N, CA, C and O atoms as a GROMACS GRO file, in nm:
protein
  372
    1MET      N    1 -17.451  -3.541  16.704
    1MET     CA    2 -17.551  -3.624  16.766
    1MET      C    3 -17.683  -3.551  16.766
    1MET      O    4 -17.692  -3.442  16.823
    2HIS      N    5 -17.782  -3.604  16.706
    2HIS     CA    6 -17.917  -3.548  16.709
    2HIS      C    7 -17.981  -3.588  16.841
    2HIS      O    8 -17.954  -3.696  16.893
    3PHE      N    9 -18.066  -3.501  16.894
    3PHE     CA   10 -18.121  -3.525  17.028
    3PHE      C   11 -18.195  -3.658  17.037
    3PHE      O   12 -18.200  -3.715  17.147
    4SER      N   13 -18.251  -3.712  16.930
    4SER     CA   14 -18.320  -3.839  16.937
    4SER      C   15 -18.222  -3.955  16.956
    4SER      O   16 -18.264  -4.065  16.992
    5LEU      N   17 -18.094  -3.933  16.932
    5LEU     CA   18 -17.992  -4.036  16.949
    5LEU      C   19 -17.914  -4.020  17.080
    5LEU      O   20 -17.818  -4.093  17.105
    6ALA      N   21 -17.955  -3.927  17.161
    6ALA     CA   22 -17.879  -3.898  17.283
    6ALA      C   23 -17.860  -4.019  17.372
    6ALA      O   24 -17.753  -4.036  17.430
    7SER      N   25 -17.959  -4.103  17.383
    7SER     CA   26 -17.946  -4.219  17.472
    7SER      C   27 -17.855  -4.326  17.413
    7SER      O   28 -17.822  -4.422  17.482
    8GLN      N   29 -17.813  -4.312  17.288
    8GLN     CA   30 -17.727  -4.413  17.226
    8GLN      C   31 -17.580  -4.371  17.220
    8GLN      O   32 -17.493  -4.454  17.194
    9TYR      N   33 -17.552  -4.244  17.244
    9TYR     CA   34 -17.415  -4.196  17.232
    9TYR      C   35 -17.337  -4.220  17.361
    9TYR      O   36 -17.391  -4.208  17.471
   10ASN      N   37 -17.210  -4.255  17.346
   10ASN     CA   38 -17.121  -4.275  17.460
   10ASN      C   39 -17.004  -4.180  17.439
   10ASN      O   40 -16.925  -4.198  17.347
   11HIS      N   41 -16.993  -4.079  17.523
   11HIS     CA   42 -16.889  -3.978  17.503
   11HIS      C   43 -16.749  -4.033  17.533
   11HIS      O   44 -16.650  -3.976  17.486
   12VAL      N   45 -16.739  -4.139  17.609
   12VAL     CA   46 -16.608  -4.196  17.641
   12VAL      C   47 -16.551  -4.269  17.518
   12VAL      O   48 -16.433  -4.254  17.486
   13THR      N   49 -16.635  -4.347  17.452
   13THR     CA   50 -16.589  -4.421  17.334
   13THR      C   51 -16.610  -4.344  17.205
   13THR      O   52 -16.556  -4.382  17.101
   14ASP      N   53 -16.687  -4.235  17.211
   14ASP     CA   54 -16.724  -4.155  17.093
   14ASP      C   55 -16.793  -4.240  16.988
   14ASP      O   56 -16.771  -4.224  16.868
   15ARG      N   57 -16.878  -4.331  17.036
   15ARG     CA   58 -16.956  -4.418  16.947
   15ARG      C   59 -17.102  -4.420  16.990
   15ARG      O   60 -17.137  -4.387  17.103
   16TYR      N   61 -17.186  -4.459  16.892
   16TYR     CA   62 -17.327  -4.482  16.920
   16TYR      C   63 -17.346  -4.630  16.947
   16TYR      O   64 -17.301  -4.715  16.871
   17GLU      N   65 -17.414  -4.660  17.058
   17GLU     CA   66 -17.436  -4.797  17.100
   17GLU      C   67 -17.586  -4.819  17.116
   17GLU      O   68 -17.646  -4.774  17.214
   18LYS      N   69 -17.644  -4.888  17.021
   18LYS     CA   70 -17.789  -4.912  17.024
   18LYS      C   71 -17.825  -4.993  17.148
   18LYS      O   72 -17.760  -5.092  17.181
   19LYS      N   73 -17.929  -4.949  17.215
   19LYS     CA   74 -17.976  -5.017  17.334
   19LYS      C   75 -18.123  -5.053  17.316
   19LYS      O   76 -18.197  -4.985  17.244
   20LYS      N   77 -18.163  -5.159  17.381
   20LYS     CA   78 -18.305  -5.196  17.380
   20LYS      C   79 -18.379  -5.101  17.474
   20LYS      O   80 -18.321  -5.050  17.569
   21LEU      N   81 -18.506  -5.079  17.445
   21LEU     CA   82 -18.586  -4.986  17.522
   21LEU      C   83 -18.587  -5.020  17.670
   21LEU      O   84 -18.590  -4.930  17.754
   22HIS      N   85 -18.586  -5.147  17.704
   22HIS     CA   86 -18.592  -5.186  17.847
   22HIS      C   87 -18.460  -5.161  17.919
   22HIS      O   88 -18.456  -5.167  18.042
   23GLN      N   89 -18.354  -5.134  17.848
   23GLN     CA   90 -18.226  -5.106  17.913
   23GLN      C   91 -18.227  -4.963  17.965
   23GLN      O   92 -18.217  -4.868  17.887
   24ARG      N   93 -18.239  -4.947  18.095
   24ARG     CA   94 -18.252  -4.814  18.156
   24ARG      C   95 -18.119  -4.762  18.211
   24ARG      O   96 -18.112  -4.648  18.258
   25TRP      N   97 -18.015  -4.843  18.204
   25TRP     CA   98 -17.884  -4.804  18.255
   25TRP      C   99 -17.781  -4.822  18.146
   25TRP      O  100 -17.792  -4.912  18.063
   26SER      N  101 -17.682  -4.734  18.145
   26SER     CA  102 -17.575  -4.739  18.045
   26SER      C  103 -17.440  -4.750  18.113
   26SER      O  104 -17.416  -4.690  18.217
   27GLN      N  105 -17.353  -4.828  18.053
   27GLN     CA  106 -17.216  -4.838  18.102
   27GLN      C  107 -17.135  -4.732  18.028
   27GLN      O  108 -17.115  -4.741  17.907
   28ILE      N  109 -17.090  -4.632  18.102
   28ILE     CA  110 -17.011  -4.522  18.048
   28ILE      C  111 -16.874  -4.527  18.113
   28ILE      O  112 -16.859  -4.492  18.230
   29GLY      N  113 -16.775  -4.572  18.038
   29GLY     CA  114 -16.645  -4.597  18.100
   29GLY      C  115 -16.663  -4.704  18.206
   29GLY      O  116 -16.717  -4.811  18.177
   30SER      N  117 -16.620  -4.678  18.325
   30SER     CA  118 -16.634  -4.775  18.435
   30SER      C  119 -16.754  -4.744  18.523
   30SER      O  120 -16.765  -4.796  18.634
   31HIS      N  121 -16.846  -4.659  18.474
   31HIS     CA  122 -16.959  -4.614  18.554
   31HIS      C  123 -17.091  -4.659  18.494
   31HIS      O  124 -17.108  -4.661  18.372
   32LEU      N  125 -17.183  -4.696  18.580
   32LEU     CA  126 -17.320  -4.731  18.542
   32LEU      C  127 -17.407  -4.610  18.571
   32LEU      O  128 -17.415  -4.565  18.685
   33VAL      N  129 -17.473  -4.557  18.468
   33VAL     CA  130 -17.556  -4.437  18.485
   33VAL      C  131 -17.695  -4.461  18.427
   33VAL      O  132 -17.713  -4.537  18.332
   34GLN      N  133 -17.793  -4.394  18.487
   34GLN     CA  134 -17.931  -4.403  18.441
   34GLN      C  135 -17.939  -4.337  18.303
   34GLN      O  136 -17.891  -4.225  18.284
   35ARG      N  137 -17.999  -4.405  18.208
   35ARG     CA  138 -17.998  -4.365  18.068
   35ARG      C  139 -18.058  -4.227  18.044
   35ARG      O  140 -18.000  -4.148  17.970
   36ASP      N  141 -18.170  -4.196  18.104
   36ASP     CA  142 -18.234  -4.066  18.081
   36ASP      C  143 -18.153  -3.951  18.140
   36ASP      O  144 -18.144  -3.844  18.080
   37LEU      N  145 -18.095  -3.974  18.256
   37LEU     CA  146 -18.010  -3.869  18.315
   37LEU      C  147 -17.885  -3.847  18.229
   37LEU      O  148 -17.840  -3.734  18.212
   38TYR      N  149 -17.830  -3.955  18.176
   38TYR     CA  150 -17.712  -3.942  18.089
   38TYR      C  151 -17.749  -3.870  17.959
   38TYR      O  152 -17.671  -3.789  17.909
   39SER      N  153 -17.866  -3.900  17.905
   39SER     CA  154 -17.912  -3.829  17.785
   39SER      C  155 -17.920  -3.679  17.809
   39SER      O  156 -17.879  -3.599  17.725
   40ALA      N  157 -17.975  -3.642  17.926
   40ALA     CA  158 -17.983  -3.500  17.961
   40ALA      C  159 -17.844  -3.440  17.973
   40ALA      O  160 -17.822  -3.326  17.930
   41PHE      N  161 -17.750  -3.513  18.031
   41PHE     CA  162 -17.611  -3.468  18.039
   41PHE      C  163 -17.554  -3.442  17.900
   41PHE      O  164 -17.490  -3.340  17.878
   42LEU      N  165 -17.576  -3.535  17.808
   42LEU     CA  166 -17.525  -3.519  17.671
   42LEU      C  167 -17.587  -3.396  17.604
   42LEU      O  168 -17.517  -3.320  17.538
   43LEU      N  169 -17.715  -3.378  17.620
   43LEU     CA  170 -17.782  -3.263  17.560
   43LEU      C  171 -17.731  -3.132  17.621
   43LEU      O  172 -17.717  -3.031  17.552
   44MET      N  173 -17.705  -3.134  17.751
   44MET     CA  174 -17.650  -3.015  17.818
   44MET      C  175 -17.513  -2.978  17.760
   44MET      O  176 -17.475  -2.861  17.759
   45ASN      N  177 -17.440  -3.077  17.714
   45ASN     CA  178 -17.307  -3.056  17.660
   45ASN      C  179 -17.305  -3.056  17.507
   45ASN      O  180 -17.204  -3.092  17.446
   46SER      N  181 -17.415  -3.018  17.447
   46SER     CA  182 -17.429  -3.012  17.301
   46SER      C  183 -17.436  -2.866  17.255
   46SER      O  184 -17.456  -2.775  17.335
   47ASP      N  185 -17.419  -2.848  17.126
   47ASP     CA  186 -17.433  -2.714  17.070
   47ASP      C  187 -17.578  -2.669  17.080
   47ASP      O  188 -17.665  -2.750  17.115
   48THR      N  189 -17.606  -2.545  17.051
   48THR     CA  190 -17.739  -2.488  17.074
   48THR      C  191 -17.847  -2.551  16.989
   48THR      O  192 -17.964  -2.548  17.028
   49ASN      N  193 -17.813  -2.609  16.874
   49ASN     CA  194 -17.917  -2.672  16.791
   49ASN      C  195 -17.927  -2.823  16.816
   49ASN      O  196 -17.997  -2.894  16.744
   50LEU      N  197 -17.855  -2.870  16.918
   50LEU     CA  198 -17.860  -3.010  16.963
   50LEU      C  199 -17.817  -3.110  16.855
   50LEU      O  200 -17.862  -3.225  16.855
   51GLN      N  201 -17.732  -3.068  16.766
   51GLN     CA  202 -17.688  -3.154  16.658
   51GLN      C  203 -17.551  -3.216  16.684
   51GLN      O  204 -17.516  -3.316  16.621
   52GLN      N  205 -17.473  -3.159  16.774
   52GLN     CA  206 -17.338  -3.208  16.796
   52GLN      C  207 -17.303  -3.201  16.944
   52GLN      O  208 -17.315  -3.095  17.006
   53THR      N  209 -17.260  -3.313  17.000
   53THR     CA  210 -17.214  -3.315  17.138
   53THR      C  211 -17.069  -3.274  17.143
   53THR      O  212 -16.988  -3.317  17.061
   54ASN      N  213 -17.035  -3.191  17.239
   54ASN     CA  214 -16.897  -3.146  17.258
   54ASN      C  215 -16.828  -3.246  17.351
   54ASN      O  216 -16.845  -3.241  17.473
   55GLN      N  217 -16.751  -3.337  17.292
   55GLN     CA  218 -16.689  -3.444  17.369
   55GLN      C  219 -16.591  -3.389  17.473
   55GLN      O  220 -16.583  -3.442  17.584
   56ASP      N  221 -16.518  -3.283  17.439
   56ASP     CA  222 -16.425  -3.224  17.536
   56ASP      C  223 -16.500  -3.169  17.656
   56ASP      O  224 -16.457  -3.186  17.771
   57LEU      N  225 -16.613  -3.101  17.630
   57LEU     CA  226 -16.694  -3.049  17.741
   57LEU      C  227 -16.752  -3.163  17.824
   57LEU      O  228 -16.757  -3.154  17.947
   58CYS      N  229 -16.794  -3.270  17.759
   58CYS     CA  230 -16.844  -3.389  17.832
   58CYS      C  231 -16.735  -3.441  17.926
   58CYS      O  232 -16.761  -3.468  18.043
   59ASN      N  233 -16.615  -3.456  17.874
   59ASN     CA  234 -16.505  -3.507  17.956
   59ASN      C  235 -16.478  -3.416  18.075
   59ASN      O  236 -16.445  -3.464  18.184
   60LYS      N  237 -16.491  -3.287  18.055
   60LYS     CA  238 -16.464  -3.190  18.161
   60LYS      C  239 -16.573  -3.192  18.268
   60LYS      O  240 -16.543  -3.181  18.387
   61THR      N  241 -16.699  -3.207  18.228
   61THR     CA  242 -16.810  -3.197  18.322
   61THR      C  243 -16.860  -3.332  18.375
   61THR      O  244 -16.942  -3.336  18.467
   62PHE      N  245 -16.811  -3.442  18.319
   62PHE     CA  246 -16.857  -3.575  18.360
   62PHE      C  247 -16.837  -3.605  18.509
   62PHE      O  248 -16.928  -3.661  18.571
   63PRO      N  249 -16.722  -3.570  18.569
   63PRO     CA  250 -16.708  -3.599  18.714
   63PRO      C  251 -16.815  -3.531  18.799
   63PRO      O  252 -16.865  -3.592  18.894
   64THR      N  253 -16.851  -3.409  18.768
   64THR     CA  254 -16.957  -3.341  18.842
   64THR      C  255 -17.092  -3.408  18.817
   64THR      O  256 -17.170  -3.428  18.909
   65PHE      N  257 -17.117  -3.444  18.690
   65PHE     CA  258 -17.240  -3.517  18.658
   65PHE      C  259 -17.250  -3.645  18.741
   65PHE      O  260 -17.354  -3.673  18.800
   66LEU      N  261 -17.142  -3.722  18.745
   66LEU     CA  262 -17.143  -3.847  18.821
   66LEU      C  263 -17.175  -3.826  18.967
   66LEU      O  264 -17.255  -3.899  19.026
   67GLU      N  265 -17.114  -3.725  19.026
   67GLU     CA  266 -17.139  -3.695  19.166
   67GLU      C  267 -17.288  -3.663  19.188
   67GLU      O  268 -17.351  -3.717  19.279
   68LEU      N  269 -17.343  -3.576  19.104
   68LEU     CA  270 -17.484  -3.539  19.117
   68LEU      C  271 -17.576  -3.658  19.085
   68LEU      O  272 -17.677  -3.678  19.151
   69HIS      N  273 -17.540  -3.735  18.984
   69HIS     CA  274 -17.617  -3.853  18.942
   69HIS      C  275 -17.629  -3.951  19.060
   69HIS      O  276 -17.739  -3.993  19.096
   70HIS      N  277 -17.515  -3.985  19.119
   70HIS     CA  278 -17.516  -4.082  19.228
   70HIS      C  279 -17.594  -4.031  19.348
   70HIS      O  280 -17.664  -4.107  19.414
   71GLN      N  281 -17.582  -3.902  19.377
   71GLN     CA  282 -17.656  -3.845  19.489
   71GLN      C  283 -17.806  -3.848  19.462
   71GLN      O  284 -17.886  -3.879  19.550
   72HIS      N  285 -17.844  -3.816  19.339
   72HIS     CA  286 -17.987  -3.817  19.302
   72HIS      C  287 -18.044  -3.958  19.311
   72HIS      O  288 -18.154  -3.977  19.363
   73ILE      N  289 -17.972  -4.056  19.263
   73ILE     CA  290 -18.018  -4.195  19.270
   73ILE      C  291 -18.032  -4.237  19.416
   73ILE      O  292 -18.130  -4.302  19.453
   74GLU      N  293 -17.937  -4.202  19.499
   74GLU     CA  294 -17.945  -4.236  19.642
   74GLU      C  295 -18.067  -4.169  19.706
   74GLU      O  296 -18.137  -4.231  19.786
   75ASP      N  297 -18.091  -4.043  19.671
   75ASP     CA  298 -18.208  -3.972  19.724
   75ASP      C  299 -18.337  -4.041  19.682
   75ASP      O  300 -18.429  -4.056  19.763
   76LEU      N  301 -18.345  -4.084  19.556
   76LEU     CA  302 -18.465  -4.154  19.508
   76LEU      C  303 -18.485  -4.286  19.579
   76LEU      O  304 -18.598  -4.325  19.607
   77LYS      N  305 -18.377  -4.355  19.609
   77LYS     CA  306 -18.387  -4.482  19.679
   77LYS      C  307 -18.442  -4.466  19.819
   77LYS      O  308 -18.499  -4.560  19.875
   78GLN      N  309 -18.426  -4.347  19.879
   78GLN     CA  310 -18.473  -4.321  20.014
   78GLN      C  311 -18.621  -4.284  20.018
   78GLN      O  312 -18.684  -4.290  20.125
   79VAL      N  313 -18.678  -4.247  19.905
   79VAL     CA  314 -18.818  -4.206  19.898
   79VAL      C  315 -18.907  -4.330  19.908
   79VAL      O  316 -18.881  -4.431  19.842
   80LYS      N  317 -19.010  -4.321  19.988
   80LYS     CA  318 -19.101  -4.434  20.008
   80LYS      C  319 -19.218  -4.425  19.911
   80LYS      O  320 -19.333  -4.406  19.951
   81LYS      N  321 -19.187  -4.439  19.782
   81LYS     CA  322 -19.294  -4.443  19.683
   81LYS      C  323 -19.249  -4.526  19.565
   81LYS      O  324 -19.130  -4.555  19.549
   82THR      N  325 -19.344  -4.563  19.484
   82THR     CA  326 -19.315  -4.643  19.365
   82THR      C  327 -19.290  -4.552  19.247
   82THR      O  328 -19.366  -4.458  19.223
   83PHE      N  329 -19.186  -4.581  19.174
   83PHE     CA  330 -19.152  -4.503  19.053
   83PHE      C  331 -19.191  -4.584  18.930
   83PHE      O  332 -19.196  -4.707  18.934
   84PRO      N  333 -19.218  -4.515  18.820
   84PRO     CA  334 -19.248  -4.587  18.696
   84PRO      C  335 -19.133  -4.681  18.660
   84PRO      O  336 -19.016  -4.647  18.678
   85PHE      N  337 -19.166  -4.799  18.609
   85PHE     CA  338 -19.063  -4.896  18.571
   85PHE      C  339 -18.966  -4.834  18.471
   85PHE      O  340 -18.848  -4.869  18.470
   86SER      N  341 -19.014  -4.741  18.387
   86SER     CA  342 -18.929  -4.681  18.285
   86SER      C  343 -18.812  -4.602  18.342
   86SER      O  344 -18.718  -4.572  18.269
   87MET      N  345 -18.817  -4.568  18.471
   87MET     CA  346 -18.705  -4.499  18.533
   87MET      C  347 -18.592  -4.594  18.567
   87MET      O  348 -18.477  -4.551  18.579
   88GLY      N  349 -18.623  -4.722  18.582
   88GLY     CA  350 -18.522  -4.821  18.614
   88GLY      C  351 -18.477  -4.818  18.758
   88GLY      O  352 -18.375  -4.880  18.791
   89ILE      N  353 -18.547  -4.751  18.843
   89ILE     CA  354 -18.506  -4.736  18.983
   89ILE      C  355 -18.516  -4.871  19.056
   89ILE      O  356 -18.434  -4.899  19.143
   90LYS      N  357 -18.613  -4.954  19.023
   90LYS     CA  358 -18.625  -5.084  19.089
   90LYS      C  359 -18.505  -5.173  19.058
   90LYS      O  360 -18.479  -5.268  19.132
   91GLN      N  361 -18.435  -5.144  18.953
   91GLN     CA  362 -18.321  -5.227  18.912
   91GLN      C  363 -18.195  -5.193  18.992
   91GLN      O  364 -18.093  -5.261  18.978
   92ILE      N  365 -18.201  -5.091  19.075
   92ILE     CA  366 -18.086  -5.054  19.157
   92ILE      C  367 -18.073  -5.154  19.270
   92ILE      O  368 -18.172  -5.188  19.335
   93LYS      N  369 -17.953  -5.200  19.294
   93LYS     CA  370 -17.930  -5.293  19.404
   93LYS      C  371 -17.848  -5.228  19.511
   93LYS      O  372 -17.818  -5.291  19.612
   0.00000   0.00000   0.00000
């Protein structure tokens, strides 16, 4: 996976899933995650030249990522300020 494709890769299905730019959330397994945070997760679990994602490492670290992801989103929802639409925070219900 090249870093420019990070937002399209799904480590659960091991497939690339093209998304429209306005889609700020990704369905990963049974979880809905913010696309940019998930891209960072994938890059964190890639080789040093960012060309290949380690799917086994993703599977191992995904539960921790989810916990931190959900906590971060909850923290952002508590902040009394407007976020850029590109973050997709307004789409949280």
